[in-house]
Biopython code that builds the backbone (N, CA, C, O; Angstrom):
import numpy as np
from Bio.PDB.StructureBuilder import StructureBuilder

atoms = [
    (1, "UNK", "N", (0.732, -1.195, -0.002)),
    (1, "UNK", "CA", (-0.152, -0.275, 0.111)),
    (1, "UNK", "C", (0.982, 1.280, -0.072)),
    (1, "UNK", "O", (0.632, 2.228, -0.776)),
    (2, "UNK", "N", (1.956, 1.265, 0.490)),
    (2, "UNK", "CA", (2.949, 2.413, 0.816)),
    (2, "UNK", "C", (3.130, 2.452, -0.678)),
    (2, "UNK", "O", (2.821, 3.563, -1.108)),
    (3, "UNK", "N", (3.574, 1.516, -1.729)),
    (3, "UNK", "CA", (3.789, 2.228, -2.994)),
    (3, "UNK", "C", (2.550, 3.128, -3.801)),
    (3, "UNK", "O", (2.864, 4.042, -4.563)),
    (4, "UNK", "N", (1.351, 2.825, -3.587)),
    (4, "UNK", "CA", (0.221, 3.849, -3.823)),
    (4, "UNK", "C", (0.150, 5.023, -3.337)),
    (4, "UNK", "O", (-0.147, 6.027, -3.986)),
    (5, "UNK", "N", (0.466, 4.976, -1.953)),
    (5, "UNK", "CA", (0.405, 6.193, -1.049)),
    (5, "UNK", "C", (1.717, 6.376, -0.468)),
    (5, "UNK", "O", (2.075, 5.821, 0.570)),
    (6, "UNK", "N", (2.487, 7.234, -1.214)),
    (6, "UNK", "CA", (3.762, 7.451, -0.517)),
    (6, "UNK", "C", (3.811, 8.057, 0.876)),
    (6, "UNK", "O", (4.442, 7.523, 1.788)),
    (7, "UNK", "N", (3.247, 8.991, 0.990)),
    (7, "UNK", "CA", (2.973, 9.568, 2.363)),
    (7, "UNK", "C", (2.015, 9.078, 3.114)),
    (7, "UNK", "O", (0.993, 8.572, 2.650)),
    (8, "UNK", "N", (2.314, 9.209, 4.531)),
    (8, "UNK", "CA", (1.529, 8.559, 5.507)),
    (8, "UNK", "C", (0.041, 9.176, 5.494)),
    (8, "UNK", "O", (-0.169, 10.322, 5.095)),
    (9, "UNK", "N", (-0.947, 8.342, 5.951)),
    (9, "UNK", "CA", (-2.319, 8.998, 6.274)),
    (9, "UNK", "C", (-2.361, 9.542, 7.582)),
    (9, "UNK", "O", (-1.526, 9.231, 8.431)),
    (10, "UNK", "N", (-3.358, 10.399, 7.809)),
    (10, "UNK", "CA", (-3.882, 10.926, 9.134)),
    (10, "UNK", "C", (-4.415, 10.063, 10.063)),
    (10, "UNK", "O", (-4.515, 10.341, 11.258)),
    (11, "UNK", "N", (-4.829, 8.825, 9.466)),
    (11, "UNK", "CA", (-5.633, 7.839, 10.228)),
    (11, "UNK", "C", (-4.932, 6.965, 11.096)),
    (11, "UNK", "O", (-3.964, 6.309, 10.711)),
    (12, "UNK", "N", (-5.403, 6.926, 12.314)),
    (12, "UNK", "CA", (-4.932, 5.564, 13.137)),
    (12, "UNK", "C", (-5.818, 4.178, 12.565)),
    (12, "UNK", "O", (-7.034, 4.132, 12.377)),
    (13, "UNK", "N", (-5.034, 3.315, 12.399)),
    (13, "UNK", "CA", (-5.957, 2.042, 11.871)),
    (13, "UNK", "C", (-5.679, 0.969, 13.048)),
    (13, "UNK", "O", (-4.686, 0.805, 13.756)),
    (14, "UNK", "N", (-7.035, 0.235, 12.991)),
    (14, "UNK", "CA", (-6.987, -0.743, 13.939)),
    (14, "UNK", "C", (-7.694, -1.901, 13.542)),
    (14, "UNK", "O", (-8.884, -1.679, 13.318)),
    (15, "UNK", "N", (-7.313, -3.098, 13.383)),
    (15, "UNK", "CA", (-7.742, -4.293, 13.118)),
    (15, "UNK", "C", (-9.112, -4.913, 14.051)),
    (15, "UNK", "O", (-8.902, -4.969, 15.263)),
    (16, "UNK", "N", (-10.357, -5.333, 13.613)),
    (16, "UNK", "CA", (-11.142, -5.683, 14.141)),
    (16, "UNK", "C", (-11.176, -7.052, 14.108)),
    (16, "UNK", "O", (-11.338, -7.602, 13.019)),
    (17, "UNK", "N", (-11.045, -7.738, 15.168)),
    (17, "UNK", "CA", (-11.094, -9.500, 15.038)),
    (17, "UNK", "C", (-12.081, -9.880, 15.874)),
    (17, "UNK", "O", (-12.488, -9.163, 16.788)),
    (18, "UNK", "N", (-12.543, -11.078, 15.600)),
    (18, "UNK", "CA", (-13.766, -11.772, 16.501)),
    (18, "UNK", "C", (-13.091, -13.386, 16.736)),
    (18, "UNK", "O", (-12.455, -14.025, 15.898)),
    (19, "UNK", "N", (-13.339, -13.685, 17.719)),
    (19, "UNK", "CA", (-12.753, -15.188, 18.136)),
    (19, "UNK", "C", (-12.134, -15.049, 19.473)),
    (19, "UNK", "O", (-12.354, -14.055, 20.166)),
    (20, "UNK", "N", (-11.366, -16.016, 19.855)),
    (20, "UNK", "CA", (-10.544, -15.886, 20.890)),
    (20, "UNK", "C", (-9.154, -16.732, 20.770)),
    (20, "UNK", "O", (-8.890, -17.570, 19.908)),
    (21, "UNK", "N", (-8.369, -16.320, 21.806)),
    (21, "UNK", "CA", (-7.077, -17.182, 21.468)),
    (21, "UNK", "C", (-6.801, -17.982, 22.872)),
    (21, "UNK", "O", (-6.092, -18.988, 22.905)),
    (22, "UNK", "N", (-7.435, -17.432, 24.015)),
    (22, "UNK", "CA", (-7.454, -18.194, 25.474)),
    (22, "UNK", "C", (-8.404, -18.987, 25.614)),
    (22, "UNK", "O", (-9.568, -18.588, 25.566)),
    (23, "UNK", "N", (-8.074, -20.287, 25.816)),
    (23, "UNK", "CA", (-9.464, -21.183, 26.310)),
    (23, "UNK", "C", (-10.117, -21.477, 25.102)),
    (23, "UNK", "O", (-11.267, -21.896, 25.230)),
    (24, "UNK", "N", (-9.645, -21.356, 23.881)),
    (24, "UNK", "CA", (-10.235, -21.683, 22.741)),
    (24, "UNK", "C", (-10.346, -23.454, 22.566)),
    (24, "UNK", "O", (-9.301, -24.071, 22.771)),
    (25, "UNK", "N", (-11.326, -24.078, 22.273)),
    (25, "UNK", "CA", (-11.259, -25.403, 22.079)),
    (25, "UNK", "C", (-11.570, -25.982, 20.372)),
    (25, "UNK", "O", (-12.322, -25.418, 19.577)),
    (26, "UNK", "N", (-10.929, -26.988, 20.160)),
    (26, "UNK", "CA", (-10.842, -27.410, 18.664)),
    (26, "UNK", "C", (-11.736, -28.776, 18.833)),
    (26, "UNK", "O", (-11.735, -29.515, 19.818)),
    (27, "UNK", "N", (-12.361, -28.898, 17.845)),
    (27, "UNK", "CA", (-13.182, -30.278, 17.919)),
    (27, "UNK", "C", (-12.360, -31.404, 17.311)),
    (27, "UNK", "O", (-11.357, -31.147, 16.644)),
    (28, "UNK", "N", (-12.739, -32.553, 17.515)),
    (28, "UNK", "CA", (-12.142, -33.579, 17.169)),
    (28, "UNK", "C", (-11.530, -33.777, 15.698)),
    (28, "UNK", "O", (-10.390, -34.156, 15.429)),
    (29, "UNK", "N", (-12.602, -33.417, 14.775)),
    (29, "UNK", "CA", (-12.219, -33.899, 13.366)),
    (29, "UNK", "C", (-11.140, -32.357, 13.422)),
    (29, "UNK", "O", (-10.020, -32.668, 13.017)),
    (30, "UNK", "N", (-11.190, -31.390, 13.670)),
    (30, "UNK", "CA", (-10.042, -30.374, 13.129)),
    (30, "UNK", "C", (-8.904, -30.728, 13.654)),
    (30, "UNK", "O", (-7.867, -30.483, 13.037)),
    (31, "UNK", "N", (-8.870, -31.492, 15.126)),
    (31, "UNK", "CA", (-7.906, -32.000, 15.550)),
    (31, "UNK", "C", (-7.145, -33.078, 14.749)),
    (31, "UNK", "O", (-5.948, -32.995, 14.476)),
    (32, "UNK", "N", (-7.945, -34.081, 14.403)),
    (32, "UNK", "CA", (-7.219, -35.096, 13.555)),
    (32, "UNK", "C", (-6.795, -34.372, 12.183)),
    (32, "UNK", "O", (-5.665, -34.674, 11.801)),
    (33, "UNK", "N", (-7.415, -33.585, 11.481)),
    (33, "UNK", "CA", (-7.005, -33.085, 10.215)),
    (33, "UNK", "C", (-5.834, -32.317, 10.489)),
    (33, "UNK", "O", (-4.909, -32.368, 9.678)),
    (34, "UNK", "N", (-5.739, -31.608, 11.520)),
    (34, "UNK", "CA", (-4.835, -30.529, 11.598)),
    (34, "UNK", "C", (-5.438, -29.499, 11.148)),
    (34, "UNK", "O", (-4.601, -28.678, 10.773)),
    (35, "UNK", "N", (-6.640, -29.091, 10.983)),
    (35, "UNK", "CA", (-7.227, -27.743, 10.268)),
    (35, "UNK", "C", (-7.456, -26.788, 11.660)),
    (35, "UNK", "O", (-8.598, -26.610, 12.085)),
    (36, "UNK", "N", (-6.516, -26.313, 12.193)),
    (36, "UNK", "CA", (-6.970, -25.454, 13.188)),
    (36, "UNK", "C", (-5.744, -24.308, 13.491)),
    (36, "UNK", "O", (-4.576, -24.640, 13.293)),
    (37, "UNK", "N", (-5.961, -23.412, 13.813)),
    (37, "UNK", "CA", (-5.146, -22.253, 13.706)),
    (37, "UNK", "C", (-4.409, -22.111, 15.252)),
    (37, "UNK", "O", (-5.033, -22.560, 16.213)),
    (38, "UNK", "N", (-3.304, -21.588, 15.430)),
    (38, "UNK", "CA", (-2.562, -21.346, 16.782)),
    (38, "UNK", "C", (-1.957, -19.860, 16.511)),
    (38, "UNK", "O", (-1.481, -19.304, 15.520)),
    (39, "UNK", "N", (-2.136, -19.581, 17.504)),
    (39, "UNK", "CA", (-1.435, -18.165, 17.734)),
    (39, "UNK", "C", (0.313, -18.274, 18.194)),
    (39, "UNK", "O", (1.071, -19.243, 18.155)),
    (40, "UNK", "N", (0.529, -16.970, 18.591)),
    (40, "UNK", "CA", (2.264, -17.403, 18.413)),
    (40, "UNK", "C", (2.669, -18.167, 19.668)),
    (40, "UNK", "O", (3.701, -18.838, 19.628)),
    (41, "UNK", "N", (1.979, -18.120, 20.714)),
    (41, "UNK", "CA", (2.299, -18.850, 22.088)),
    (41, "UNK", "C", (2.116, -20.607, 21.667)),
    (41, "UNK", "O", (2.621, -21.494, 22.355)),
    (42, "UNK", "N", (1.214, -20.895, 20.285)),
    (42, "UNK", "CA", (1.059, -22.263, 20.319)),
    (42, "UNK", "C", (-0.154, -22.640, 21.063)),
    (42, "UNK", "O", (-0.347, -23.816, 21.371)),
    (43, "UNK", "N", (-0.970, -21.717, 21.362)),
    (43, "UNK", "CA", (-2.340, -21.913, 21.918)),
    (43, "UNK", "C", (-3.422, -21.994, 20.609)),
    (43, "UNK", "O", (-3.269, -21.442, 19.519)),
    (44, "UNK", "N", (-4.434, -22.751, 20.991)),
    (44, "UNK", "CA", (-5.459, -22.619, 19.758)),
    (44, "UNK", "C", (-6.256, -21.359, 19.586)),
    (44, "UNK", "O", (-6.657, -20.811, 20.613)),
    (45, "UNK", "N", (-6.529, -20.846, 18.450)),
    (45, "UNK", "CA", (-6.816, -19.442, 18.361)),
    (45, "UNK", "C", (-8.192, -19.624, 17.131)),
    (45, "UNK", "O", (-8.025, -20.268, 16.095)),
    (46, "UNK", "N", (-9.218, -19.091, 17.402)),
    (46, "UNK", "CA", (-10.223, -18.792, 16.812)),
    (46, "UNK", "C", (-10.359, -17.358, 16.164)),
    (46, "UNK", "O", (-11.408, -17.139, 15.558)),
    (47, "UNK", "N", (-9.512, -16.467, 16.220)),
    (47, "UNK", "CA", (-9.617, -15.175, 15.775)),
    (47, "UNK", "C", (-9.430, -15.049, 14.217)),
    (47, "UNK", "O", (-8.517, -15.513, 13.534)),
    (48, "UNK", "N", (-10.470, -14.340, 13.841)),
    (48, "UNK", "CA", (-10.844, -14.076, 12.266)),
    (48, "UNK", "C", (-10.626, -12.452, 12.244)),
    (48, "UNK", "O", (-11.015, -11.793, 13.208)),
    (49, "UNK", "N", (-10.053, -11.878, 11.225)),
    (49, "UNK", "CA", (-10.096, -10.745, 10.649)),
    (49, "UNK", "C", (-11.407, -10.317, 10.355)),
    (49, "UNK", "O", (-11.952, -10.897, 9.417)),
    (50, "UNK", "N", (-12.119, -9.325, 11.013)),
    (50, "UNK", "CA", (-13.452, -9.184, 10.304)),
    (50, "UNK", "C", (-13.601, -7.663, 9.592)),
    (50, "UNK", "O", (-14.570, -7.326, 8.912)),
    (51, "UNK", "N", (-12.362, -6.765, 9.909)),
    (51, "UNK", "CA", (-12.702, -5.414, 9.474)),
    (51, "UNK", "C", (-11.445, -4.586, 9.815)),
    (51, "UNK", "O", (-10.365, -5.072, 10.153)),
    (52, "UNK", "N", (-11.686, -3.443, 9.699)),
    (52, "UNK", "CA", (-10.673, -2.288, 10.011)),
    (52, "UNK", "C", (-11.316, -1.095, 10.674)),
    (52, "UNK", "O", (-12.411, -0.756, 10.225)),
    (53, "UNK", "N", (-10.859, -0.484, 11.563)),
    (53, "UNK", "CA", (-11.293, 0.740, 12.119)),
    (53, "UNK", "C", (-10.304, 1.946, 11.794)),
    (53, "UNK", "O", (-9.144, 1.956, 12.206)),
    (54, "UNK", "N", (-10.741, 2.745, 11.184)),
    (54, "UNK", "CA", (-9.820, 4.048, 10.976)),
    (54, "UNK", "C", (-10.396, 5.237, 11.369)),
    (54, "UNK", "O", (-11.529, 5.595, 11.049)),
    (55, "UNK", "N", (-9.540, 5.921, 12.135)),
    (55, "UNK", "CA", (-9.835, 7.269, 12.933)),
    (55, "UNK", "C", (-8.684, 8.267, 13.012)),
    (55, "UNK", "O", (-7.484, 8.064, 12.830)),
    (56, "UNK", "N", (-9.377, 9.476, 13.348)),
    (56, "UNK", "CA", (-8.213, 10.352, 13.440)),
    (56, "UNK", "C", (-8.336, 10.853, 14.634)),
    (56, "UNK", "O", (-9.285, 11.591, 14.903)),
    (57, "UNK", "N", (-7.338, 10.509, 15.585)),
    (57, "UNK", "CA", (-7.247, 10.800, 17.451)),
    (57, "UNK", "C", (-6.383, 11.991, 17.251)),
    (57, "UNK", "O", (-5.416, 12.118, 16.500)),
    (58, "UNK", "N", (-6.931, 12.852, 18.085)),
    (58, "UNK", "CA", (-6.238, 14.028, 18.590)),
    (58, "UNK", "C", (-6.464, 14.383, 20.031)),
    (58, "UNK", "O", (-7.563, 14.555, 20.559)),
    (59, "UNK", "N", (-5.321, 14.467, 20.581)),
    (59, "UNK", "CA", (-5.362, 14.997, 21.907)),
    (59, "UNK", "C", (-4.599, 16.405, 22.342)),
    (59, "UNK", "O", (-3.402, 16.687, 22.288)),
    (60, "UNK", "N", (-5.548, 17.056, 22.721)),
    (60, "UNK", "CA", (-4.847, 18.425, 23.108)),
    (60, "UNK", "C", (-5.524, 18.691, 24.297)),
    (60, "UNK", "O", (-6.314, 17.851, 24.729)),
    (61, "UNK", "N", (-5.279, 20.011, 25.044)),
    (61, "UNK", "CA", (-5.583, 20.647, 26.042)),
    (61, "UNK", "C", (-6.651, 21.626, 25.663)),
    (61, "UNK", "O", (-6.880, 21.862, 24.476)),
    (62, "UNK", "N", (-7.273, 22.169, 26.578)),
    (62, "UNK", "CA", (-8.467, 23.105, 26.303)),
    (62, "UNK", "C", (-7.405, 24.475, 26.079)),
    (62, "UNK", "O", (-7.495, 25.235, 25.115)),
    (63, "UNK", "N", (-6.489, 24.593, 27.079)),
    (63, "UNK", "CA", (-5.723, 25.798, 26.866)),
    (63, "UNK", "C", (-5.222, 25.700, 25.432)),
    (63, "UNK", "O", (-5.693, 26.538, 24.664)),
    (64, "UNK", "N", (-4.349, 24.825, 24.933)),
    (64, "UNK", "CA", (-3.993, 24.535, 23.695)),
    (64, "UNK", "C", (-4.972, 24.822, 22.661)),
    (64, "UNK", "O", (-4.631, 25.576, 21.750)),
    (65, "UNK", "N", (-5.841, 24.454, 22.671)),
    (65, "UNK", "CA", (-6.936, 24.510, 21.868)),
    (65, "UNK", "C", (-7.604, 25.936, 21.697)),
    (65, "UNK", "O", (-7.778, 26.395, 20.568)),
    (66, "UNK", "N", (-7.934, 26.553, 22.713)),
    (66, "UNK", "CA", (-8.388, 27.929, 22.782)),
    (66, "UNK", "C", (-7.206, 29.032, 22.174)),
    (66, "UNK", "O", (-7.599, 30.106, 21.718)),
    (67, "UNK", "N", (-5.456, 28.637, 22.200)),
    (67, "UNK", "CA", (-4.628, 29.406, 21.648)),
    (67, "UNK", "C", (-4.741, 29.214, 20.417)),
    (67, "UNK", "O", (-4.738, 30.152, 19.619)),
    (68, "UNK", "N", (-4.877, 27.797, 20.014)),
    (68, "UNK", "CA", (-4.787, 27.483, 18.363)),
    (68, "UNK", "C", (-5.848, 28.408, 17.875)),
    (68, "UNK", "O", (-5.569, 29.295, 17.068)),
    (69, "UNK", "N", (-7.006, 28.242, 18.314)),
    (69, "UNK", "CA", (-8.268, 29.295, 17.817)),
    (69, "UNK", "C", (-8.032, 30.541, 17.642)),
    (69, "UNK", "O", (-8.403, 31.146, 16.636)),
    (70, "UNK", "N", (-7.378, 31.076, 18.615)),
    (70, "UNK", "CA", (-7.380, 32.340, 18.649)),
    (70, "UNK", "C", (-6.253, 33.137, 17.772)),
    (70, "UNK", "O", (-6.209, 34.330, 17.471)),
    (71, "UNK", "N", (-5.312, 32.012, 17.450)),
    (71, "UNK", "CA", (-4.013, 32.478, 16.603)),
    (71, "UNK", "C", (-4.804, 32.104, 15.055)),
    (71, "UNK", "O", (-4.489, 32.828, 14.110)),
    (72, "UNK", "N", (-5.554, 31.276, 14.872)),
    (72, "UNK", "CA", (-6.267, 31.060, 13.475)),
    (72, "UNK", "C", (-6.937, 31.968, 13.156)),
    (72, "UNK", "O", (-6.902, 32.367, 11.992)),
    (73, "UNK", "N", (-7.885, 32.659, 14.269)),
    (73, "UNK", "CA", (-8.797, 33.702, 13.707)),
    (73, "UNK", "C", (-8.074, 35.216, 13.661)),
    (73, "UNK", "O", (-8.600, 36.172, 13.091)),
    (74, "UNK", "N", (-7.061, 35.266, 14.205)),
    (74, "UNK", "CA", (-6.051, 36.382, 13.916)),
    (74, "UNK", "C", (-5.672, 36.264, 12.493)),
    (74, "UNK", "O", (-5.905, 37.123, 11.643)),
    (75, "UNK", "N", (-5.020, 35.045, 12.279)),
    (75, "UNK", "CA", (-4.496, 34.938, 10.800)),
    (75, "UNK", "C", (-5.480, 35.119, 9.741)),
    (75, "UNK", "O", (-5.118, 35.677, 8.705)),
    (76, "UNK", "N", (-6.759, 34.691, 9.881)),
    (76, "UNK", "CA", (-7.512, 34.416, 8.626)),
    (76, "UNK", "C", (-8.054, 36.125, 8.945)),
    (76, "UNK", "O", (-8.295, 36.740, 7.907)),
    (77, "UNK", "N", (-8.214, 36.741, 9.959)),
    (77, "UNK", "CA", (-8.595, 38.183, 9.993)),
    (77, "UNK", "C", (-7.529, 39.072, 9.082)),
    (77, "UNK", "O", (-7.969, 39.982, 8.379)),
    (78, "UNK", "N", (-6.309, 38.815, 9.116)),
    (78, "UNK", "CA", (-5.103, 39.256, 8.391)),
    (78, "UNK", "C", (-5.327, 39.173, 6.898)),
    (78, "UNK", "O", (-5.169, 40.019, 6.017)),
    (79, "UNK", "N", (-5.724, 37.958, 6.861)),
    (79, "UNK", "CA", (-5.729, 37.476, 5.555)),
    (79, "UNK", "C", (-7.084, 38.214, 4.558)),
    (79, "UNK", "O", (-7.015, 38.483, 3.359)),
    (80, "UNK", "N", (-8.160, 38.402, 5.387)),
    (80, "UNK", "CA", (-9.432, 39.074, 4.807)),
    (80, "UNK", "C", (-8.941, 40.339, 4.490)),
    (80, "UNK", "O", (-9.120, 40.784, 3.356)),
    (81, "UNK", "N", (-8.278, 41.051, 5.434)),
    (81, "UNK", "CA", (-8.246, 42.525, 5.468)),
    (81, "UNK", "C", (-7.059, 42.513, 4.283)),
    (81, "UNK", "O", (-7.418, 43.155, 3.295)),
    (82, "UNK", "N", (-5.634, 41.885, 4.158)),
    (82, "UNK", "CA", (-4.819, 41.673, 3.234)),
    (82, "UNK", "C", (-5.692, 41.785, 1.835)),
    (82, "UNK", "O", (-5.382, 42.630, 0.994)),
    (83, "UNK", "N", (-6.684, 40.980, 1.657)),
    (83, "UNK", "CA", (-7.198, 40.784, 0.286)),
    (83, "UNK", "C", (-8.067, 41.727, -0.043)),
    (83, "UNK", "O", (-8.246, 41.884, -1.251)),
    (84, "UNK", "N", (-8.917, 42.693, 1.014)),
    (84, "UNK", "CA", (-9.583, 43.458, 0.615)),
    (84, "UNK", "C", (-8.568, 44.712, 0.475)),
    (84, "UNK", "O", (-8.926, 45.450, -0.443)),
    (85, "UNK", "N", (-7.701, 45.038, 0.966)),
    (85, "UNK", "CA", (-6.568, 46.126, 0.395)),
    (85, "UNK", "C", (-6.408, 45.960, -0.751)),
    (85, "UNK", "O", (-6.681, 46.844, -1.564)),
    (86, "UNK", "N", (-5.864, 44.636, -1.139)),
    (86, "UNK", "CA", (-5.395, 44.338, -2.545)),
    (86, "UNK", "C", (-7.068, 44.718, -3.533)),
    (86, "UNK", "O", (-7.096, 45.470, -4.507)),
    (87, "UNK", "N", (-7.812, 44.277, -3.189)),
    (87, "UNK", "CA", (-9.134, 44.698, -4.031)),
    (87, "UNK", "C", (-8.961, 46.439, -4.280)),
    (87, "UNK", "O", (-8.913, 46.965, -5.391)),
    (88, "UNK", "N", (-8.894, 47.055, -3.155)),
    (88, "UNK", "CA", (-9.077, 48.511, -3.413)),
    (88, "UNK", "C", (-7.924, 48.888, -4.264)),
    (88, "UNK", "O", (-8.115, 49.651, -5.212)),
    (89, "UNK", "N", (-6.479, 48.317, -3.952)),
    (89, "UNK", "CA", (-5.822, 48.456, -4.817)),
    (89, "UNK", "C", (-5.748, 48.302, -6.689)),
    (89, "UNK", "O", (-5.082, 48.825, -7.582)),
    (90, "UNK", "N", (-6.567, 47.534, -6.625)),
    (90, "UNK", "CA", (-6.890, 47.216, -8.223)),
    (90, "UNK", "C", (-8.303, 47.721, -8.600)),
    (90, "UNK", "O", (-8.931, 47.251, -9.548)),
    (91, "UNK", "N", (-8.795, 48.772, -7.746)),
    (91, "UNK", "CA", (-10.298, 49.306, -8.124)),
    (91, "UNK", "C", (-11.209, 48.517, -8.197)),
    (91, "UNK", "O", (-12.054, 48.800, -9.047)),
    (92, "UNK", "N", (-11.393, 47.478, -7.535)),
    (92, "UNK", "CA", (-12.608, 46.316, -7.435)),
    (92, "UNK", "C", (-13.313, 46.803, -6.249)),
    (92, "UNK", "O", (-12.915, 46.657, -5.093)),
    (93, "UNK", "N", (-14.709, 47.569, -6.725)),
    (93, "UNK", "CA", (-15.541, 48.336, -5.808)),
    (93, "UNK", "C", (-16.343, 47.348, -4.934)),
    (93, "UNK", "O", (-16.375, 47.689, -3.752)),
    (94, "UNK", "N", (-17.025, 46.158, -5.242)),
    (94, "UNK", "CA", (-17.641, 45.458, -4.469)),
    (94, "UNK", "C", (-17.101, 44.246, -4.328)),
    (94, "UNK", "O", (-17.588, 43.286, -4.924)),
    (95, "UNK", "N", (-16.050, 44.127, -3.541)),
    (95, "UNK", "CA", (-15.414, 43.069, -3.139)),
    (95, "UNK", "C", (-15.679, 42.455, -1.671)),
    (95, "UNK", "O", (-15.138, 43.012, -0.715)),
    (96, "UNK", "N", (-16.341, 41.536, -1.503)),
    (96, "UNK", "CA", (-16.964, 40.952, -0.244)),
    (96, "UNK", "C", (-16.169, 39.731, -0.249)),
    (96, "UNK", "O", (-16.087, 39.081, -1.291)),
    (97, "UNK", "N", (-15.581, 39.359, 0.803)),
    (97, "UNK", "CA", (-15.106, 37.778, 1.311)),
    (97, "UNK", "C", (-15.573, 37.346, 2.511)),
    (97, "UNK", "O", (-15.296, 37.753, 3.640)),
    (98, "UNK", "N", (-16.438, 36.331, 2.099)),
    (98, "UNK", "CA", (-17.305, 35.899, 3.301)),
    (98, "UNK", "C", (-16.874, 34.240, 3.328)),
    (98, "UNK", "O", (-17.307, 33.352, 2.594)),
    (99, "UNK", "N", (-15.916, 34.142, 4.379)),
    (99, "UNK", "CA", (-15.290, 33.046, 4.627)),
    (99, "UNK", "C", (-16.373, 31.683, 5.114)),
    (99, "UNK", "O", (-15.855, 30.571, 5.208)),
    (100, "UNK", "N", (-17.544, 31.809, 5.343)),
    (100, "UNK", "CA", (-18.587, 30.851, 5.733)),
    (100, "UNK", "C", (-19.098, 30.054, 4.208)),
    (100, "UNK", "O", (-19.835, 29.070, 4.148)),
    (101, "UNK", "N", (-18.544, 30.706, 3.171)),
    (101, "UNK", "CA", (-18.584, 30.076, 1.645)),
    (101, "UNK", "C", (-17.810, 28.823, 1.764)),
    (101, "UNK", "O", (-18.270, 27.897, 1.096)),
    (102, "UNK", "N", (-16.663, 28.549, 2.505)),
    (102, "UNK", "CA", (-15.840, 27.796, 2.413)),
    (102, "UNK", "C", (-16.480, 26.127, 2.930)),
    (102, "UNK", "O", (-15.841, 25.076, 2.991)),
    (103, "UNK", "N", (-17.705, 26.331, 3.200)),
    (103, "UNK", "CA", (-18.390, 25.240, 4.295)),
    (103, "UNK", "C", (-18.936, 24.297, 3.082)),
    (103, "UNK", "O", (-19.206, 23.127, 3.352)),
    (104, "UNK", "N", (-19.110, 24.793, 1.716)),
    (104, "UNK", "CA", (-19.870, 24.120, 0.653)),
    (104, "UNK", "C", (-18.755, 24.082, -0.564)),
    (104, "UNK", "O", (-17.803, 24.860, -0.615)),
    (105, "UNK", "N", (-19.008, 23.128, -1.464)),
    (105, "UNK", "CA", (-18.573, 23.063, -2.754)),
    (105, "UNK", "C", (-18.773, 24.274, -3.537)),
    (105, "UNK", "O", (-17.880, 25.013, -3.950)),
    (106, "UNK", "N", (-20.238, 24.430, -3.730)),
    (106, "UNK", "CA", (-20.682, 25.459, -4.280)),
    (106, "UNK", "C", (-19.955, 26.993, -3.915)),
    (106, "UNK", "O", (-19.724, 27.909, -4.704)),
    (107, "UNK", "N", (-19.719, 26.936, -2.634)),
    (107, "UNK", "CA", (-19.355, 28.462, -1.917)),
    (107, "UNK", "C", (-17.904, 28.358, -2.365)),
    (107, "UNK", "O", (-17.432, 29.364, -2.895)),
    (108, "UNK", "N", (-17.216, 27.403, -2.244)),
    (108, "UNK", "CA", (-16.056, 27.293, -2.895)),
    (108, "UNK", "C", (-15.515, 27.522, -4.075)),
    (108, "UNK", "O", (-14.353, 27.834, -4.338)),
    (109, "UNK", "N", (-16.613, 27.315, -4.927)),
    (109, "UNK", "CA", (-16.447, 27.804, -6.340)),
    (109, "UNK", "C", (-16.462, 29.314, -6.521)),
    (109, "UNK", "O", (-15.584, 29.974, -7.077)),
    (110, "UNK", "N", (-17.580, 29.765, -5.973)),
    (110, "UNK", "CA", (-17.935, 30.977, -5.947)),
    (110, "UNK", "C", (-16.777, 32.012, -5.307)),
    (110, "UNK", "O", (-16.313, 33.059, -5.759)),
    (111, "UNK", "N", (-16.549, 31.391, -4.255)),
    (111, "UNK", "CA", (-15.265, 32.095, -3.696)),
    (111, "UNK", "C", (-13.875, 32.114, -4.375)),
    (111, "UNK", "O", (-12.964, 32.897, -4.104)),
    (112, "UNK", "N", (-13.857, 31.187, -5.244)),
    (112, "UNK", "CA", (-12.782, 31.089, -6.369)),
    (112, "UNK", "C", (-13.001, 32.167, -7.331)),
    (112, "UNK", "O", (-12.055, 32.839, -7.743)),
    (113, "UNK", "N", (-14.022, 32.332, -7.650)),
    (113, "UNK", "CA", (-14.657, 33.239, -8.907)),
    (113, "UNK", "C", (-14.161, 34.637, -8.277)),
    (113, "UNK", "O", (-13.351, 35.372, -8.842)),
    (114, "UNK", "N", (-14.687, 34.871, -7.174)),
    (114, "UNK", "CA", (-14.667, 36.275, -6.444)),
    (114, "UNK", "C", (-13.033, 36.644, -6.281)),
    (114, "UNK", "O", (-12.737, 37.837, -6.209)),
    (115, "UNK", "N", (-11.987, 35.645, -6.222)),
    (115, "UNK", "CA", (-10.657, 35.945, -6.108)),
    (115, "UNK", "C", (-10.015, 35.874, -7.362)),
    (115, "UNK", "O", (-8.804, 36.086, -7.431)),
    (116, "UNK", "N", (-10.678, 35.602, -8.350)),
    (116, "UNK", "CA", (-9.974, 35.385, -9.660)),
    (116, "UNK", "C", (-9.726, 36.893, -10.122)),
    (116, "UNK", "O", (-8.665, 36.960, -10.744)),
    (117, "UNK", "N", (-10.248, 37.886, -10.033)),
    (117, "UNK", "CA", (-10.034, 38.963, -10.365)),
    (117, "UNK", "C", (-8.826, 39.928, -9.630)),
    (117, "UNK", "O", (-8.420, 40.992, -10.096)),
    (118, "UNK", "N", (-8.363, 39.296, -8.384)),
    (118, "UNK", "CA", (-7.213, 39.544, -7.678)),
    (118, "UNK", "C", (-5.941, 38.780, -7.972)),
    (118, "UNK", "O", (-4.918, 39.056, -7.346)),
    (119, "UNK", "N", (-5.953, 37.849, -8.878)),
    (119, "UNK", "CA", (-4.858, 36.875, -9.370)),
    (119, "UNK", "C", (-4.620, 35.998, -8.306)),
    (119, "UNK", "O", (-3.586, 35.342, -8.435)),
    (120, "UNK", "N", (-5.390, 35.756, -7.112)),
    (120, "UNK", "CA", (-5.109, 34.898, -6.150)),
    (120, "UNK", "C", (-6.018, 33.337, -6.531)),
    (120, "UNK", "O", (-7.205, 33.176, -6.815)),
    (121, "UNK", "N", (-4.939, 32.390, -6.398)),
    (121, "UNK", "CA", (-5.346, 31.239, -6.590)),
    (121, "UNK", "C", (-5.635, 30.476, -5.356)),
    (121, "UNK", "O", (-6.046, 29.318, -5.429)),
]
sb = StructureBuilder()
sb.init_structure("model")
sb.init_model(0)
sb.init_chain("A")
sb.init_seg("    ")
for serial, (resi, resn, name, xyz) in enumerate(atoms, 1):
    if name == "N":
        sb.init_residue(resn, " ", resi, " ")
    sb.init_atom(name, np.array(xyz, "f"), 0.0, 1.0, " ", f" {name:<3s}", serial, name[0])
structure = sb.get_structure()
């Protein structure tokens, strides 16, 4: 899989298994035919992989989160003010930058069209 996706994904991945390894019993027929699985310690195992759980797990303190959001809002405010100043310098009269447009695909397309006259991609 690493050949297809050269950079690591942000997801933590966990195997989901069903069955047991300790105390599992093997029926007589499987014991005679040798058709049973064992774990690393040699005990009988009935575990089967039934899926994969993927999640992004982030751990942060409330203080760090509050500081991050404050810095993010400050930088976004500076960005909006810079773009408005650029619009004024290029004599674009009705330039309105609404960051809430970023929440939908249609909004992102509209925002891209609004930024095009500024030469911002």
